[in-house]
DOFI-496932 format. One line per field, with one value per residue (C-alpha): residue number from 1; x, y, z; residue in three letters. Coordinates in nm, 2 decimals, decimal comma. Each point is the difference from the previous one (the first is absolute). Example, Ala and Ser with C-alpha at 12.3 -4.5 7.8 and 13.67 -1.06 7.14 Angstrom:
2
num <- c(1/2)
X <- c(1,23/0,14)
Y <- c(-0,45/0,34)
Z <- c(0,78/-0,07)
residuo <- c(ALA/SER)
***
This chain:
285
num <- c(1/2/3/4/5/6/7/8/9/10/11/12/13/14/15/16/17/18/19/20/21/22/23/24/25/26/27/28/29/30/31/32/33/34/35/36/37/38/39/40/41/42/43/44/45/46/47/48/49/50/51/52/53/54/55/56/57/58/59/60/61/62/63/64/65/66/67/68/69/70/71/72/73/74/75/76/77/78/79/80/81/82/83/84/85/86/87/88/89/90/91/92/93/94/95/96/97/98/99/100/101/102/103/104/105/106/107/108/109/110/111/112/113/114/115/116/117/118/119/120/121/122/123/124/125/126/127/128/129/130/131/132/133/134/135/136/137/138/139/140/141/142/143/144/145/146/147/148/149/150/151/152/153/154/155/156/157/158/159/160/161/162/163/164/165/166/167/168/169/170/171/172/173/174/175/176/177/178/179/180/181/182/183/184/185/186/187/188/189/190/191/192/193/194/195/196/197/198/199/200/201/202/203/204/205/206/207/208/209/210/211/212/213/214/215/216/217/218/219/220/221/222/223/224/225/226/227/228/229/230/231/232/233/234/235/236/237/238/239/240/241/242/243/244/245/246/247/248/249/250/251/252/253/254/255/256/257/258/259/260/261/262/263/264/265/266/267/268/269/270/271/272/273/274/275/276/277/278/279/280/281/282/283/284/285)
X <- c(-0,01/0,13/-0,08/-0,04/-0,07/-0,06/-0,26/0,22/0,20/-0,30/-0,17/0,28/0,03/-0,40/0,03/0,26/-0,26/-0,29/0,25/0,05/-0,45/0,04/-0,31/0,03/-0,15/0,00/-0,02/-0,03/0,11/0,10/0,25/0,02/-0,07/-0,21/-0,15/-0,29/0,22/0,22/-0,33/-0,08/0,35/0,00/-0,33/0,19/0,24/-0,18/-0,24/0,29/0,30/0,14/-0,05/0,03/-0,03/-0,02/0,06/-0,06/-0,19/-0,23/-0,04/-0,28/-0,23/0,06/-0,24/0,15/0,33/0,11/-0,14/0,25/0,28/-0,05/-0,06/0,25/0,29/0,23/0,16/0,29/-0,24/-0,23/0,28/0,09/-0,34/-0,05/0,33/-0,06/-0,37/0,12/0,19/0,32/-0,22/-0,25/0,00/-0,03/-0,05/0,03/0,05/-0,01/-0,22/0,17/-0,02/-0,39/-0,06/0,20/-0,22/-0,35/-0,24/-0,36/-0,21/-0,33/-0,19/-0,38/0,02/-0,39/-0,21/0,26/0,24/-0,26/-0,08/0,15/0,39/-0,10/-0,21/0,24/0,35/-0,04/0,22/0,13/-0,15/0,08/0,35/0,00/-0,15/0,27/0,28/-0,13/-0,04/0,34/0,11/-0,22/0,11/0,40/-0,07/-0,24/-0,05/-0,24/-0,14/0,00/-0,03/-0,22/-0,10/-0,38/0,09/-0,04/-0,32/-0,10/0,39/-0,11/-0,34/0,19/0,28/-0,27/-0,14/0,33/0,09/-0,32/0,07/0,36/-0,07/0,29/0,07/0,01/-0,20/-0,05/0,07/-0,17/0,12/-0,13/0,09/0,27/-0,04/0,22/-0,08/-0,22/-0,22/0,15/0,00/0,37/0,12/0,38/-0,17/-0,11/0,39/-0,10/-0,28/0,04/0,14/-0,25/-0,31/0,13/-0,19/-0,35/0,06/-0,11/-0,36/-0,05/0,01/-0,19/-0,27/0,05/-0,08/-0,27/-0,20/0,04/-0,18/-0,29/-0,06/-0,30/-0,15/0,05/-0,01/0,28/-0,05/-0,06/0,33/0,19/-0,11/0,12/0,31/0,06/-0,10/0,23/0,34/-0,09/0,02/0,33/0,30/0,17/-0,24/-0,23/-0,20/0,04/-0,23/-0,24/-0,15/-0,18/0,02/-0,04/0,28/0,01/-0,14/0,15/-0,36/-0,14/-0,29/-0,30/-0,14/0,09/0,00/0,11/0,11/0,23/0,39/-0,02/0,36/0,02/0,32/0,15/0,21/0,08/0,33/0,20/0,11/0,13/0,03/-0,23/-0,06/-0,29/-0,15/-0,27/-0,24/-0,29/-0,28/-0,27/-0,02/0,34/0,27)
Y <- c(-0,02/0,40/0,26/0,36/0,27/0,26/0,05/0,07/-0,29/-0,20/0,16/-0,08/-0,37/-0,04/0,18/-0,29/-0,27/0,13/0,04/-0,37/-0,01/-0,19/0,07/0,16/-0,09/0,30/-0,11/0,32/-0,03/0,14/-0,20/-0,22/-0,29/-0,31/-0,30/0,24/0,17/-0,29/-0,14/0,29/0,01/-0,36/0,03/0,32/-0,26/-0,20/0,19/0,25/-0,03/0,28/0,15/0,32/-0,02/0,32/0,04/0,41/0,11/0,28/0,26/0,19/-0,35/0,03/0,19/-0,09/0,17/-0,31/-0,27/0,16/0,00/-0,35/-0,14/-0,30/0,03/-0,28/0,04/-0,20/-0,34/0,11/-0,01/-0,34/-0,15/0,14/-0,15/-0,34/0,07/0,24/-0,08/0,17/0,28/0,08/0,34/0,15/0,36/0,18/0,33/0,28/0,24/0,27/-0,20/-0,03/0,31/0,24/0,28/-0,03/-0,21/0,20/-0,19/-0,13/-0,25/-0,03/-0,38/-0,02/-0,19/-0,25/0,17/0,22/-0,36/-0,15/0,07/0,32/0,09/-0,08/0,09/0,29/0,11/-0,33/-0,17/0,36/-0,08/-0,35/0,14/0,22/-0,24/-0,25/0,21/0,07/-0,32/-0,10/0,30/-0,06/-0,42/0,00/-0,39/-0,20/-0,16/0,12/-0,24/0,09/-0,21/-0,02/0,07/0,39/-0,07/0,36/0,09/-0,20/0,17/0,32/-0,06/-0,17/0,31/0,23/-0,26/0,19/0,28/0,07/-0,29/-0,20/-0,30/-0,24/-0,33/0,02/-0,38/-0,05/-0,25/-0,23/0,06/-0,20/-0,09/-0,08/-0,36/0,14/0,19/0,37/0,17/0,03/0,37/0,16/0,17/-0,35/-0,01/0,30/-0,19/-0,01/-0,35/-0,05/0,12/-0,16/-0,32/0,13/0,20/-0,30/0,08/0,24/-0,26/-0,28/0,29/0,02/-0,39/-0,01/0,32/-0,18/-0,36/0,21/0,24/-0,19/0,00/0,39/0,33/0,21/0,24/-0,32/-0,14/0,30/0,00/-0,36/0,08/0,32/-0,19/-0,32/0,21/0,21/-0,22/-0,14/0,15/0,33/0,01/0,25/0,07/0,34/-0,11/-0,28/0,05/-0,23/0,16/-0,05/-0,10/0,20/0,34/-0,11/0,17/-0,13/-0,20/-0,10/-0,30/-0,30/0,00/-0,37/0,20/0,22/-0,08/0,12/0,01/0,02/0,31/0,03/0,25/-0,12/0,09/-0,25/0,20/0,32/-0,23/0,10/-0,32/-0,05/-0,28/-0,10/-0,31/-0,04/-0,08/-0,10/-0,13/-0,22/0,01)
Z <- c(-0,01/-0,06/0,29/-0,06/0,20/-0,24/-0,26/-0,32/0,01/0,05/-0,32/-0,19/0,10/-0,04/-0,36/-0,07/0,13/-0,19/-0,28/0,00/0,00/0,38/0,19/0,30/0,36/0,27/0,37/0,23/0,36/0,28/0,11/0,32/-0,22/0,08/-0,16/-0,10/-0,20/-0,15/-0,13/-0,20/-0,13/-0,14/-0,14/-0,15/-0,14/-0,10/-0,25/-0,09/-0,20/0,21/0,37/0,17/0,42/0,13/0,41/0,05/0,37/-0,16/0,28/-0,17/0,06/0,40/0,13/0,38/0,03/0,24/-0,21/-0,27/0,29/0,13/-0,36/0,04/-0,25/-0,10/-0,37/0,00/0,09/-0,23/-0,23/0,13/-0,07/-0,36/-0,07/-0,04/-0,22/-0,25/-0,31/-0,11/-0,18/0,17/0,22/0,35/0,05/0,35/-0,04/0,25/0,07/-0,15/-0,33/0,03/0,13/-0,14/0,01/0,23/-0,18/0,05/-0,23/0,09/-0,15/-0,07/0,13/0,08/0,24/0,04/0,15/0,27/0,22/0,24/-0,01/-0,24/0,33/0,29/-0,19/-0,21/-0,25/0,01/-0,37/-0,15/0,10/-0,12/-0,33/-0,05/0,04/-0,17/-0,25/-0,02/0,02/-0,32/-0,22/0,15/-0,12/-0,23/0,09/-0,21/0,34/0,32/0,36/0,30/0,29/0,13/0,35/-0,14/-0,23/0,06/-0,12/-0,33/-0,09/0,05/-0,21/-0,24/-0,02/-0,01/-0,34/-0,16/0,09/-0,13/-0,28/0,09/-0,22/0,29/0,11/0,39/0,15/0,31/0,23/0,27/0,34/0,18/0,34/0,35/0,07/0,25/-0,25/0,08/-0,33/-0,12/0,06/0,04/0,30/0,22/0,13/0,20/0,20/0,35/0,05/0,30/-0,24/-0,32/0,06/0,04/-0,32/-0,23/0,12/-0,28/-0,23/0,20/0,02/-0,38/-0,06/0,27/-0,16/-0,33/0,12/0,12/-0,29/-0,10/0,35/0,13/-0,16/-0,07/0,25/0,29/-0,19/0,09/0,35/0,00/-0,07/0,25/0,23/-0,09/-0,03/0,25/0,28/-0,09/0,24/-0,15/-0,34/-0,03/-0,34/-0,24/-0,19/-0,16/-0,37/-0,15/-0,40/-0,39/-0,12/-0,28/0,17/0,33/0,13/0,29/-0,06/0,21/-0,16/-0,16/-0,39/-0,16/-0,31/0,21/0,13/0,32/0,25/0,36/0,07/0,32/0,16/0,37/0,25/0,18/0,27/-0,18/-0,35/-0,25/-0,23/-0,28/-0,14/-0,23/-0,15/-0,29/0,24/-0,31/-0,25/0,11/-0,21)
residuo <- c(UNK/UNK/UNK/UNK/UNK/UNK/UNK/UNK/UNK/UNK/UNK/UNK/UNK/UNK/UNK/UNK/UNK/UNK/UNK/UNK/UNK/UNK/UNK/UNK/UNK/UNK/UNK/UNK/UNK/UNK/UNK/UNK/UNK/UNK/UNK/UNK/UNK/UNK/UNK/UNK/UNK/UNK/UNK/UNK/UNK/UNK/UNK/UNK/UNK/UNK/UNK/UNK/UNK/UNK/UNK/UNK/UNK/UNK/UNK/UNK/UNK/UNK/UNK/UNK/UNK/UNK/UNK/UNK/UNK/UNK/UNK/UNK/UNK/UNK/UNK/UNK/UNK/UNK/UNK/UNK/UNK/UNK/UNK/UNK/UNK/UNK/UNK/UNK/UNK/UNK/UNK/UNK/UNK/UNK/UNK/UNK/UNK/UNK/UNK/UNK/UNK/UNK/UNK/UNK/UNK/UNK/UNK/UNK/UNK/UNK/UNK/UNK/UNK/UNK/UNK/UNK/UNK/UNK/UNK/UNK/UNK/UNK/UNK/UNK/UNK/UNK/UNK/UNK/UNK/UNK/UNK/UNK/UNK/UNK/UNK/UNK/UNK/UNK/UNK/UNK/UNK/UNK/UNK/UNK/UNK/UNK/UNK/UNK/UNK/UNK/UNK/UNK/UNK/UNK/UNK/UNK/UNK/UNK/UNK/UNK/UNK/UNK/UNK/UNK/UNK/UNK/UNK/UNK/UNK/UNK/UNK/UNK/UNK/UNK/UNK/UNK/UNK/UNK/UNK/UNK/UNK/UNK/UNK/UNK/UNK/UNK/UNK/UNK/UNK/UNK/UNK/UNK/UNK/UNK/UNK/UNK/UNK/UNK/UNK/UNK/UNK/UNK/UNK/UNK/UNK/UNK/UNK/UNK/UNK/UNK/UNK/UNK/UNK/UNK/UNK/UNK/UNK/UNK/UNK/UNK/UNK/UNK/UNK/UNK/UNK/UNK/UNK/UNK/UNK/UNK/UNK/UNK/UNK/UNK/UNK/UNK/UNK/UNK/UNK/UNK/UNK/UNK/UNK/UNK/UNK/UNK/UNK/UNK/UNK/UNK/UNK/UNK/UNK/UNK/UNK/UNK/UNK/UNK/UNK/UNK/UNK/UNK/UNK/UNK/UNK/UNK/UNK/UNK/UNK/UNK/UNK/UNK/UNK/UNK/UNK/UNK/UNK/UNK/UNK/UNK/UNK/UNK/UNK/UNK/UNK)
***
């Protein structure tokens, strides 16, 4: 693999690959790589003749300065994990903030209703920051395909909207959630969960499974209450929001419609560490 920290030499290398008519797959990450990221990389390797993995902690998508300050960073380990997977011609892009933002980027994207609920409501400005950096990465790498994990399902829908707005000629590939052995969705933040609380964090996944099993007997509102009660009884775990929403619009649903795919979305705290998860409720996947 070849590693770059500046845009110009990365683009030069990508131009050489494209001149050889190699398809390009993009895997954007913020580092602190785990098995979920590596599954995205493996899928990109399978489906593309060249892959670019980006590692950049995007400051403008953090609405909490402490979260940005404490976000895990281990670039040497990230490269060690990628090295056995990537081929000699594959690329890693690890810019610093000055390279990505030589000047402040004050653009505002009209991301629509998918960006105003759930994470959009609880993390003001987050999705606009995501849209700015993804737009930049698409422009820098001009990939054929881009790979994102469904743990951030709402983010996927926001990026689909960005692709429409900016007319990016890229296919967005959504990849299934990768979970820890106890069911907790893999996240770079998991390593920050206090040890005494970590065993109880699996309740989030257990609550989703329980809700899916009960979706034929209970209304969406009853399911929300069941999930909240189940999670909040676990030591050190508290819900921030539980929403049952239309997968396409991400708007809350009050009743089931057999023609509408419906998903449950959860944000919860394990101690001070914020976790998110989601699962299709109806119809079953």
